[in-house]
C-alpha positions as CSV (number, residue, x, y, z in Angstrom):
1,X,30.3,-6.9,-29.9
2,X,27.7,-9.6,-29.8
3,X,25.2,-7.5,-27.8
4,X,25.7,-4.5,-30.3
5,X,25.1,-6.8,-33.3
6,X,22.0,-8.3,-31.5
7,X,20.6,-4.8,-30.7
8,X,21.1,-3.8,-34.3
9,X,19.3,-6.9,-35.6
10,X,16.4,-6.3,-33.1
11,X,16.1,-2.6,-34.3
12,X,16.1,-3.7,-37.9
13,X,13.3,-6.2,-37.2
14,X,11.2,-3.6,-35.4
15,X,11.6,-1.1,-38.1
16,X,10.7,-3.6,-40.8
17,X,7.6,-4.4,-38.9
18,X,6.7,-0.7,-38.9
19,X,7.5,-0.1,-35.2
20,X,9.5,3.0,-34.2
21,X,11.7,1.7,-31.3
22,X,11.7,5.1,-29.7
23,X,7.9,4.8,-29.2
24,X,8.0,1.5,-27.4
25,X,6.9,1.6,-23.8
26,X,7.9,-1.3,-21.5
27,X,6.6,-2.7,-18.3
28,X,8.7,-1.6,-15.4
29,X,8.4,-4.9,-13.6
30,X,11.9,-6.5,-13.5
31,X,12.3,-9.0,-16.2
32,X,8.9,-8.4,-17.9
33,X,9.1,-8.0,-21.7
34,X,5.6,-6.7,-22.1
35,X,5.5,-3.5,-24.3
36,X,3.3,-1.4,-26.5
37,X,3.7,1.2,-29.2
38,X,3.0,4.6,-27.6
39,X,1.7,6.0,-31.0
40,X,-1.2,3.5,-30.9
41,X,-1.5,2.7,-27.2
42,X,-1.9,-0.6,-25.5
43,X,-4.3,-3.1,-27.0
44,X,-7.2,-3.7,-24.6
45,X,-5.8,-1.2,-22.1
46,X,-5.1,-2.4,-18.5
47,X,-1.8,-0.7,-18.2
48,X,-1.2,1.5,-15.1
49,X,1.3,4.4,-15.0
50,X,2.6,5.8,-11.7
51,X,3.8,9.2,-12.9
52,X,5.6,10.3,-9.8
53,X,8.0,7.3,-10.2
54,X,7.9,7.0,-14.0
55,X,6.7,3.4,-13.5
56,X,4.5,1.7,-16.1
57,X,3.0,-1.7,-15.2
58,X,1.4,-4.1,-17.7
59,X,-1.9,-5.9,-17.0
60,X,-0.2,-8.9,-15.6
61,X,1.7,-6.9,-13.0
62,X,-0.6,-3.9,-12.1
63,X,-2.8,-6.0,-9.9
64,X,-0.1,-7.6,-7.8
65,X,-0.3,-4.9,-5.1
66,X,3.3,-4.0,-5.7
67,X,4.2,-0.5,-7.0
68,X,6.8,1.9,-5.8
69,X,6.4,5.3,-4.3
70,X,8.1,7.4,-1.8
71,X,7.7,10.1,0.9
72,X,10.3,12.8,1.7
73,X,11.7,13.1,5.2
74,X,11.5,16.8,5.7
75,X,13.9,16.5,8.7
76,X,16.6,14.8,6.6
77,X,16.7,15.5,2.9
78,X,19.5,13.0,2.3
79,X,17.0,10.1,2.5
80,X,13.6,9.1,1.3
81,X,11.1,6.7,2.7
82,X,10.6,4.1,-0.1
83,X,7.2,2.4,-0.1
84,X,5.7,-0.5,-1.9
85,X,1.9,-0.9,-2.6
86,X,2.0,-4.0,-0.4
87,X,3.0,-2.0,2.7
88,X,6.7,-2.7,2.8
89,X,8.8,0.4,3.6
90,X,12.5,1.3,3.8
91,X,14.7,4.3,4.2
92,X,16.9,4.8,1.1
93,X,19.9,7.0,0.3
94,X,20.6,8.8,-1.9
95,X,17.4,10.7,-2.0
96,X,16.3,10.1,-5.6
97,X,13.8,7.9,-7.3
98,X,16.5,5.7,-8.8
99,X,17.4,4.6,-5.3
100,X,13.7,4.0,-4.6
101,X,13.4,1.9,-7.8
102,X,16.5,-0.1,-6.9
103,X,15.1,-0.9,-3.5
104,X,11.7,-1.8,-5.1
105,X,13.4,-4.2,-7.5
106,X,15.3,-5.8,-4.6
107,X,12.0,-6.0,-2.6
108,X,10.3,-7.8,-5.5
109,X,13.2,-10.3,-5.8
110,X,12.8,-11.1,-2.0
111,X,9.1,-11.7,-2.5
112,X,9.6,-14.4,-5.2
């Protein structure tokens, strides 16, 4: 109940500030709260979108050298080769981008 009440209060604050919550775009970096309104775009730019993974990174995180991607294993379609921009790789199953993103989040946690 608490979380539902908090979410409702947050939405009310956003709407009263003239922000449509459906248009907010958030940084994909785990734990980052940076966002912008998609109707106006980010102030000052600097955001990077990796479309093939539906990943959006804010200026603070786009230059870290860490962004997820993947390659398909044509010989075994049940797995993908997950990659990070830093060079780290891993085989992931199931073969979907959610599994790659989960691996990437775990990889980032091990870097810190």
